[in-house]
Backbone as a ProteinNet text record, in pm:
[ID]
protein_1_A
[PRIMARY]
IEAIRPLDPLFIQLNTDYVFEGAKGAPYTEADAPNPLSVYGRSKWDAEQLALSYHRGVVVRPSTLFGPGRTNFCDYLIQRLKAGQPVEAFVDQSTSPTYTVDLAQGIGALCEALALAPAQGSRIYHLTNTGAAARIEVAEWLADALGAPRELIKRIPMRTQRRPALRPAYSALSSAQFASVVGQPLRSWEQALESYLAQRAGVLQ
[TERTIARY]
5977	5972.6	5894.7	5967.5	5932.2	5808.2	5741.9	5571.2	5488.3	5545.2	5457.9	5466.7	5557.5	5586.2	5494	5394.7	5274.8	5168.5	5170.5	5064.8	5096.4	5266.4	5288.1	5240.1	5249.8	5224.6	5343.1	5308.7	5416.5	5463.6	5591.5	5658.8	5726.6	5688.7	5741.6	5827.6	5941.2	6045	6081.7	6046.9	6099.9	6242.3	6333	6468.9	6528.7	6638.7	6672.7	6830.6	6815.4	6929.4	7068.5	7075.9	7191.6	7299.2	7213.4	7300.7	7419.5	7427	7538	7613.5	7727.4	7851.9	7844.7	7788.9	7755.6	7871.5	7963.7	8070.8	8042.9	7921.7	7893.1	7875.1	7815.1	7807.9	7717.1	7609.5	7497.4	7395.8	7292.3	7150.7	7178.5	7168.3	7202.8	7057.1	7104.9	7012.5	7011.2	6902.1	6913.3	7001	7081.9	7196	7321.8	7318.6	7436.3	7481.3	7578.6	7629.9	7626.7	7552.2	7554.4	7681.6	7716.8	7859.6	7844	7758.7	7715.8	7840.2	7834.2	7927	7913.3	7813.6	7795.7	7710.5	7706	7619.2	7492.7	7436.6	7294	7280.5	7350.9	7345.1	7363	7473	7496.6	7401.3	7314.5	7199.5	7074.4	7063.5	6931.4	6988.1	7106.5	7139	7122.5	7168.8	7137	6996.1	6911	6785	6730.8	6768.9	6741.1	6772.5	6894.5	6935.4	6833	6800.8	6692.9	6563.1	6506.8	6380.4	6419.1	6521.2	6499.4	6563.8	6559.2	6567.2	6474.1	6347.7	6213.2	6172	6112.5	6089.5	6004.3	5919.9	5842.6	5879.6	5993.6	6038.6	6061	6014.5	6017.1	6081.6	6214.9	6259.7	6243.5	6172	6134.9	6273	6318.2	6409.1	6383	6354.1	6299.3	6418.3	6406.3	6506.4	6459.8	6522.6	6536.8	6343.4	6283.6	6140.2	6114.3	5970.4	5902.1	5771.8	5666.9	5517.6	5459.4	5342.8	5263.5	5329.9	5288.3	5292.2	5437.2	5517.1	5663.5	5763.6	5795.2	5894.8	6028.6	6052.9	6151.6	6212.9	6321.1	6422	6329.8	6224.8	6122.7	6068.6	6011.1	5953.7	6022.8	6165.5	6222.2	6249.5	6283.3	6294.8	6176.7	6056.3	5943.7	5910.1	5918	5881	5972.6	6127.1	6223.3	6206.6	6162.4	6199.1	6052	5943.6	5835.3	5829.8	5901.7	5953.3	6056.7	6122.6	6227.2	6359.8	6374.4	6482.4	6576.5	6707.8	6851.7	6802.3	6850.5	6825.2	6990.9	7033.8	7154.6	7125.1	7203.5	7174.3	7272.1	7305.9	7423.2	7426.6	7565.4	7574	7644.6	7668.7	7734.2	7677.2	7544.3	7478.8	7338	7323	7212.6	7173.2	7033.7	6966.2	6815.4	6741.8	6601.2	6475.1	6448	6327.6	6209.1	6141.7	6061.9	5916.3	5798.7	5686.5	5611.9	5592.8	5542.7	5412.1	5324.4	5221.3	5219.9	5317.3	5339.8	5418.1	5505.5	5550.7	5459.9	5355.9	5234.4	5148.9	5131.1	5044.8	5127.1	5267.8	5336.6	5359	5373.5	5381.3	5254.5	5130.4	5018.1	5016.2	5038.9	5037.1	5139.9	5251.8	5332.8	5313.1	5227.9	5196.5	5065.4	4983.3	4881.6	4927.9	5063.8	5131.3	5187.9	5242.5	5326.3	5227.4	5111.2	4991.9	4970	4942.4	4915.6	5012.8	5132.4	5262.9	5271.2	5338.3	5406.9	5505	5513.9	5601.9	5745.7	5820.4	5973.3	6060.1	6026.4	6114.7	6127.1	6224.5	6262	6314.3	6279.4	6355.9	6337.1	6412.5	6462	6371.8	6340.8	6280.4	6323.4	6384.3	6407	6264.6	6216.9	6077.7	6087.8	6115.3	6144.5	6058.4	6046.3	5992.8	6097.1	6052	6152.8	6238.1	6390.3	6479.8	6583.1	6699.9	6787.8	6783.4	6813.3	6870	6940.3	7023.7	7122.6	7019.4	7048.3	6994.4	6980.2	7072.6	7071	6962	6934.4	6834.8	6709.9	6703.8	6552.4	6494.9	6640.2	6594.7	6576.3	6643.8	6606.5	6511.7	6456.7	6334.6	6206.3	6239.5	6126.1	6122.1	6249.4	6253.3	6167.4	6201.2	6106.4	5985.7	5943.8	5792.6	5692.6	5788.6	5753	5758.1	5824.8	5867.9	5950.7	6026.4	6134	6270.5	6366.8	6474.3	6590.7	6643	6740.7	6865.4	6884.8	6976.9	6975.8	6858.1	6834.9	6922.3	6944.9	6999	7153.5	7207.7	7358.8	7405.6	7516.8	7531.7	7656.4	7656.3	7746.4	7761.1	7897.9	7940.1	7904.1	7894.4	7854.1	7953.7	8095	8161.1	8163.8	8093.7	8067.7	7978.6	7878.5	7806.5	7856.6	7900.9	7939.5	7807.3	7775.5	7678	7750.4	7667.4	7711.7	7735.3	7700.5	7730.8	7747.2	7813.7	7849.4	7760.3	7734.9	7607.4	7649.4	7620.3	7651.5	7650.6	7749.1	7734.5	7632.6	7627.6	7534.5	7444.8	7334.4	7264	7137.4	7120.4	7003.4	6986.5	6836.1	6814.2	6736.9	6777.8	6680.4	6563.1	6464.3	6321	6281.8	6347.9	6322.2	6246.9	6304.2	6246.5	6097.8	6072.9	5967.7	5848.2	5908.8	5813.4	5780	5876.9	5874.6	5781.3	5728.8	5637.3	5517.5	5505.6	5340.4	5317.7	5428.2	5360.3	5407.7	5435	5470.7	5550	5613.3	5706.5	5621.4	5692.8	5625.1	5667.1	5558.3	5586.3	5715.3	5756.2	5871.3	5879.9	5987.2	6022.3	5957.5	5984.8	5910.5	5774	5712.2	5534.5	5519.9	5558.8	5550.7	5560.7	5661.2	5663.6	5573	5502.7	5398.9	5293.3	5242.5	5146.6	5142.1	5260.1	5295.1	5270.4	5311.6	5286.5	5127.6	5054.3	4929.7	4832.6	4905.5	4863.1	4876.1	4984	5021.6	4924	4920.1	4823.2	4701.8	4647	4497.5	4483.3	4602.8	4595.8	4599.7	4670.5	4686.6	4563.8	4504.4	4400.8	4285.6
6080	6213.3	6185.8	6069.7	6033.8	6007.4	5922.7	5926.3	6039.6	6155.2	6275.7	6361.7	6338.4	6434.3	6458.1	6346.1	6372.2	6465.4	6449	6524.8	6678.7	6715.9	6827.6	6896.7	6835.7	6902.9	6995	7084.8	7122.3	6962.9	6957.1	6861.3	6952.7	6939.3	6994.7	6901.8	6920.8	6841.8	6899.8	6860.7	6938.1	6876.1	6991.9	6952.1	6999.6	7037.3	7084.6	7179.3	7244.2	7357.6	7287.5	7151	7084.2	7052.6	7109.8	7109.9	7214.1	7293.6	7379.3	7361.9	7411.4	7380.3	7467.7	7584.5	7675.9	7790.6	7800	7885.1	8070.1	8037.3	8153.9	8283.7	8262.9	8355.6	8451.3	8415.3	8492.9	8417.4	8459	8371.3	8334.8	8188.6	8162.4	8209.1	8204.2	8263.9	8136.9	8109	8011.3	8013	8135.3	8147.2	8089	8075.7	8017.9	7867.9	7807.5	7695.2	7593.2	7490.5	7367.4	7319.7	7279	7216.3	7138.2	7046.8	6968.8	6875.3	6872.2	6841.2	6684.4	6619.4	6481.2	6394.9	6255.4	6176.2	6217.9	6239.2	6307.6	6425.9	6475.2	6653.8	6614.4	6521.1	6521.8	6430.2	6339.2	6272.9	6348.8	6463.1	6542.9	6649.1	6681.8	6765.1	6656	6544.6	6489.7	6457.2	6481	6447.2	6575.3	6706.9	6818.7	6810.8	6780.6	6796.2	6700.4	6586.2	6517.8	6574.5	6661.9	6723.9	6847.1	6912.8	7027.9	6991.8	6852.4	6800	6816.9	6808.7	6806.5	6967.8	7004.9	7156.7	7203.9	7153.4	7216.9	7172.9	7142.3	7109.2	7207.3	7199.7	7292.9	7270.1	7280	7248.6	7328.3	7298	7395.4	7357.4	7466.1	7426.5	7504.6	7417	7480.3	7470.9	7508.8	7473.2	7398.8	7391.2	7342.6	7342.5	7240.7	7213	7188.4	7246.2	7219.6	7232.3	7144.3	7158.5	7021.8	7007.8	6876.8	6775.2	6657.3	6521.5	6444.7	6501.9	6445.5	6533.4	6460.2	6531.6	6576.3	6722.5	6778.3	6848.5	6935.6	7017.7	7085.6	7156	7269.5	7168.3	7062.5	6971.8	6923.8	6865.1	6862.5	6969.3	7073.1	7198.8	7220.3	7223.5	7269.9	7161.5	7043.8	6907.8	6933.8	6965.3	6968.3	7084	7191.6	7340	7320.6	7279.7	7286	7209.7	7095.2	6975.5	7034.3	7164.9	7211.8	7125.8	7063.8	6979.3	7056.4	7037.1	7104.2	7063	7128	7112.9	7147.6	7106.6	7172.7	7200.2	7326	7382.5	7453.9	7425.7	7460.2	7608.5	7673.1	7819.9	7846.2	7748.2	7758	7715.7	7673.6	7630	7727.7	7803.8	7876.5	7851.3	7851.9	7802.7	7895.8	7861.3	7947.8	7871.3	7840.7	7758.7	7781.1	7666.5	7673.3	7588.2	7657.7	7594.2	7522.7	7389.7	7303.4	7371	7424	7467	7581.9	7674.1	7785.9	7721.3	7648.5	7595.6	7511.3	7458.5	7400.8	7501.6	7591.4	7716.2	7780.4	7805.1	7858	7793.3	7665.3	7557.1	7592.7	7588.5	7631	7724.7	7857	7983.7	7953	7899.9	7911.6	7828.6	7723.3	7650.4	7728.2	7797.8	7870.8	7984.9	8061.2	8164	8122.5	8015.6	7936.7	7889.8	7865	7794.8	7927.6	8071.9	8160.5	8227.2	8193.6	8273.8	8193.3	8251.6	8201.4	8073.1	7999.5	7870.3	7944.3	7910.5	7965	7863.7	7741.3	7611.9	7564.7	7502.3	7443.9	7560.4	7541.8	7656.2	7613.9	7709.7	7652.3	7778.1	7748.3	7839.9	7830.8	7895.8	7877.5	7933.6	7852	7866	7844.6	7950.1	7931.8	8060.5	8012.1	8153.6	8257.6	8386.5	8523.1	8483.6	8511.1	8535.1	8421.5	8438.9	8340.7	8334.4	8200.8	8175.2	8072.6	8095.4	7990.1	7915.9	7794.2	7686.9	7753.2	7802.8	7833	7990	8030.7	8168.1	8097.9	8010.6	7943.3	7866	7831.2	7783.2	7876.2	7980.1	8098.9	8168.5	8181.6	8242.9	8143.4	8020.6	7939.1	7920.8	7953.6	7964	8041.2	8169.9	8325.3	8305.5	8224	8207.4	8126.2	8042.7	7928.7	7977	8072.7	8104.6	8041	8003.4	7907.3	7969.8	7908.4	8007.5	7979.1	8063.6	8015.6	7951.5	7959	7878.4	7728	7692.9	7538.5	7482.9	7629	7582.5	7585.2	7459.1	7428.2	7490.4	7588.1	7633.2	7553.2	7496.5	7367.8	7395.8	7384	7385.5	7273.1	7240.4	7117.5	7017.8	7055.7	6911.2	6859.9	6905.8	6817	6688.1	6665.4	6586.9	6530.4	6401.1	6340.1	6301.2	6328.7	6285.1	6224.5	6125.5	6015.6	6102	6235.5	6332.1	6443.4	6533.5	6674.6	6762.8	6871.9	6969.4	7097.9	7175.4	7280.8	7385.5	7470.5	7586.5	7698.5	7708.2	7849.9	7809.4	7753.9	7772.9	7798.7	7935.3	7989.5	8065.1	8054.3	8077.5	8200.1	8288	8383.2	8340.3	8386.2	8359.3	8473.1	8582.2	8682.8	8645.5	8545	8514.5	8437.6	8379.1	8328.8	8432.3	8542.4	8657	8731.1	8721.9	8823.5	8755.7	8648.9	8577.6	8538.8	8525	8491.7	8649.6	8755.5	8862.8	8912.4	8819.1	8847.8	8708.7	8736.7	8635.7	8554.2	8458.5	8380	8478.7	8480.8	8549.4	8505.4	8579.7	8551.3	8424.1	8345.4	8233.8	8267	8375.4	8381	8410	8448.9	8441.4	8299.8	8230.1	8079.6	8020.3	8006.6	7954.8	7984.2	8117.4	8157.8	8080.1	8065	7989.3	7825.8	7781.9	7649.3	7606.7	7707	7679.9	7673	7782.5	7806.4	7670.9	7602.9	7474.1	7380.9	7376.1	7249.9	7264.5	7375.9	7415.7	7365.6	7401.5	7353.9	7182.2	7106.9	6967	6908.9	6965.6	6916.1	6947.2	7060.6	7113.3	6949.4
4180	4052.6	3932.6	3868.7	3747.7	3745.2	3824.9	3825.3	3843.8	3896.5	3892.8	3783	3684.8	3604.7	3484.9	3479.2	3350.3	3422.7	3578.8	3635.2	3666.8	3653.2	3684.8	3799.5	3896.3	4049.6	4097.8	4197.1	4289.2	4378.9	4387.6	4460.3	4579.9	4696.5	4797.5	4889.9	4919	4973.2	5141.8	5242.5	5390.7	5407.7	5424.4	5451.3	5572.2	5615.7	5715.4	5707.5	5836.2	5822	5846.2	5877.5	5871.1	5745	5624.1	5509.9	5496.4	5614.2	5630.1	5734.9	5699.9	5830.8	5943.5	5915.9	6056.2	6066.6	5980.8	6004.6	5948.1	5894.6	5827	5951.3	6056.3	6173.3	6132.2	6050.3	6032.2	5951.8	5951.4	5876.7	5755.1	5738.5	5580.2	5484.2	5377.2	5267.9	5161.6	5098.7	5000.8	4893.6	4880.4	4788.3	4852.9	4977.5	5047	5005	4956.7	4925	5052.2	5058.8	5125.2	5160.4	5286.8	5318.8	5418.8	5437.3	5540.6	5618.2	5771.9	5842	5832	5831.5	5846.2	5751.5	5771.1	5639.7	5650.6	5764.7	5785.5	5691.6	5706.5	5609.6	5469.6	5445.1	5318.2	5236	5320.9	5250.2	5232.5	5296.2	5312.6	5180.3	5167.4	5035.5	4921.5	4908.7	4791.5	4759.8	4875.9	4846.8	4785.2	4853.5	4787.8	4618.1	4585.4	4459.3	4362	4412.6	4341.3	4319.8	4427	4429.5	4347.1	4342.8	4257.7	4093.3	4082.2	3929.9	3879	3921.9	3903.8	3856.8	3749.1	3713.6	3807.8	3881.3	3982.2	4128.8	4144	4300.2	4388.8	4501.5	4598.8	4730.7	4768.6	4894.1	4999.7	5107.7	5200.3	5346.9	5395.1	5485.2	5590.2	5716.6	5847.2	5938.4	6059.4	6164.4	6271.1	6359.3	6510.1	6538.8	6510.5	6523.4	6669	6709.7	6847	6802.4	6899.6	6844.6	6871.9	6892.3	6952.5	6874.7	6896.2	6841.3	6869.7	6912	6917.4	7020.6	7138.1	7208.2	7159.4	7204.1	7125.3	7254.2	7215.8	7312.9	7396.6	7350.6	7430.4	7524.6	7482	7576.4	7687.5	7656.8	7747.9	7860.7	7798.4	7909.9	7994.4	7938.3	7999.4	8096.2	8087.4	8189.3	8295.7	8259.2	8367.4	8460.6	8374.5	8451.8	8548.1	8505.2	8576.3	8696.8	8695.9	8786.3	8882.5	8855.8	8944.7	8924.5	8807.7	8777.6	8689.8	8730.8	8634.8	8499.3	8415.6	8275.1	8219.1	8104.1	7988.7	7889.9	7850.7	7743.3	7674.7	7528.7	7466	7467.7	7487	7470.6	7309.5	7257.4	7121.1	7011.3	7026.3	6920.7	6908.7	6774	6746	6627.9	6630	6491.2	6509.1	6417.7	6429.4	6477.1	6594.8	6632.2	6548.9	6529.6	6444	6507.5	6513.4	6558.1	6468.8	6468.6	6375.3	6298	6395.4	6361.2	6251.3	6296	6205	6038.6	6068.9	5918.8	5847.6	5914.9	5830.6	5753.3	5852.8	5785.4	5670	5704.8	5615.6	5482.5	5488.2	5345.4	5293.2	5327.4	5294	5198.3	5255.9	5192.1	5102.3	5092.2	5006.5	4845.8	4906.3	4787.7	4718.3	4784.1	4761.9	4650.3	4711.1	4638.1	4516.7	4515.1	4412.1	4277.6	4342.6	4248.9	4159.1	4217.6	4139.8	4082.3	4083.9	4011.7	3902.3	3813.2	3686.3	3685.1	3607.8	3641.3	3638.6	3749.6	3771.7	3797.1	3777	3798.8	3961.5	3975.6	4088.3	4190.1	4329.4	4411	4567.9	4623.1	4778.1	4849.8	4948	5054.2	5198.8	5271.1	5413.4	5488.3	5590.5	5657.9	5793	5856.9	6009.7	6069.3	6202.9	6282.2	6283.1	6279.7	6255.2	6398.3	6361	6478.8	6475.2	6527.5	6572.6	6730.4	6798.1	6946.7	6966.8	7041.9	7094.5	7179.7	7191	7309.5	7425.8	7466.9	7626.5	7615.7	7533.2	7490.6	7527.9	7448.6	7445.9	7591.1	7645.4	7808.8	7870.9	7884.5	7963.1	7940.2	7842.8	7788.4	7857.7	7854.1	7886.6	8039	8097.4	8243.5	8314.8	8247.2	8259.8	8256.9	8144.3	8095.8	8192.1	8254.4	8355.9	8488.9	8520.3	8674.3	8721.6	8660.4	8704.2	8727.8	8797.9	8852.8	8733.7	8662	8561.9	8599.6	8775.1	8792.6	8803.7	8719.9	8722.3	8571.2	8509.2	8361.4	8381.6	8325.6	8332.8	8175	8161.9	8050.1	8009.4	7883.8	7839	7692	7674.9	7521.5	7421.1	7312.5	7249.9	7261.2	7276.8	7274	7429.6	7519.1	7636.4	7609.2	7500.3	7508.1	7350.7	7368.3	7243.6	7165.7	7058.2	6955.5	6847.7	6778.3	6674.7	6539.1	6545.1	6431.6	6476.2	6368.5	6405.3	6355.1	6443.5	6409.8	6389.1	6302.4	6304.2	6425	6432.8	6545.4	6521.4	6405.6	6368.9	6226.5	6257.7	6134.1	6124.8	6181.4	6176.2	6004.3	5976.4	5835.8	5808.9	5721.4	5678.2	5602.9	5630.9	5553.4	5483.9	5439.2	5376.7	5230.2	5168.5	5038.5	5038.3	5152.1	5183.7	5174	5276.1	5310.9	5168.1	5085.7	4967.1	4877.9	4874.2	4803.9	4854.1	5005.5	5056.3	5113.4	5115.2	5196.3	5300.4	5412.2	5547.8	5588.9	5678.9	5764.6	5846.7	5891.3	6018.9	6144.5	6251	6371.8	6430.9	6534.5	6593.7	6670.7	6702.2	6783.3	6941.4	6961.3	7113	7097.2	7032.7	7010.8	6998.5	6904.8	6882.1	6997.9	7084.5	7200.3	7295.9	7323.1	7388.4	7341.7	7229.4	7190	7192.2	7197.8	7217.9	7370.8	7460.2	7605.5	7637.9	7566.7	7598.7	7509.3	7413.2	7358.9	7458.4	7514.8	7618.3	7719.3	7773.5	7878.1	7862.7	7732.3	7721.9	7714.5	7643.4	7642	7787.7	7874.5	8015.8	8075.4	8068.4	8159.2	8170.9
[MASK]
+++++++++++++++++++++++++++++++++++++++++++++++++++++++++++++++++++++++++++++++++++++++++++++++++++++++++++++++++++++++++++++++++++++++++++++++++++++++++++++++++++++++++++++++++++++++++++++++++++++++++++++

């Protein structure tokens, strides 16, 4: 941060929805106070505060990511469902699924908008595809899209999978502030998943 101060650029820090504890029961806004459950979440919150100490620091919080280049939850579902293999999906964890292609374009649009706006100091933006979904909803949507039987999906609570770190049960994000700056929100997570399925099919052909 100190190295870039003389140049006065925008500083974008990508963060996570895991800075929240997941007890709100409704999409989190930028005004909601973080309360992370894990060391991972606390370290991300610490990084946010460092980024925001810079007068043109911008924190961007996406949520559950899917897209090309790295295996993710959606890839796991797609591969197993297409092979007719059973999958597990949480019934009690909801997020805002975010397509990395849309996220990258959204960050570009945000940078362009902020470059034209009067200096307003550091700030936070939530940036996800529109809507919230439990893991089970994503799994069932993909099963329907792929023509796979929903019976392949085993509905499980988070407590049945012991993870090294606690995860929030509900960490969906509201991107209304991003939409107010850029002019429109990102498309729905369902539309984004349709594009991702088409992209994957094109790569595999």
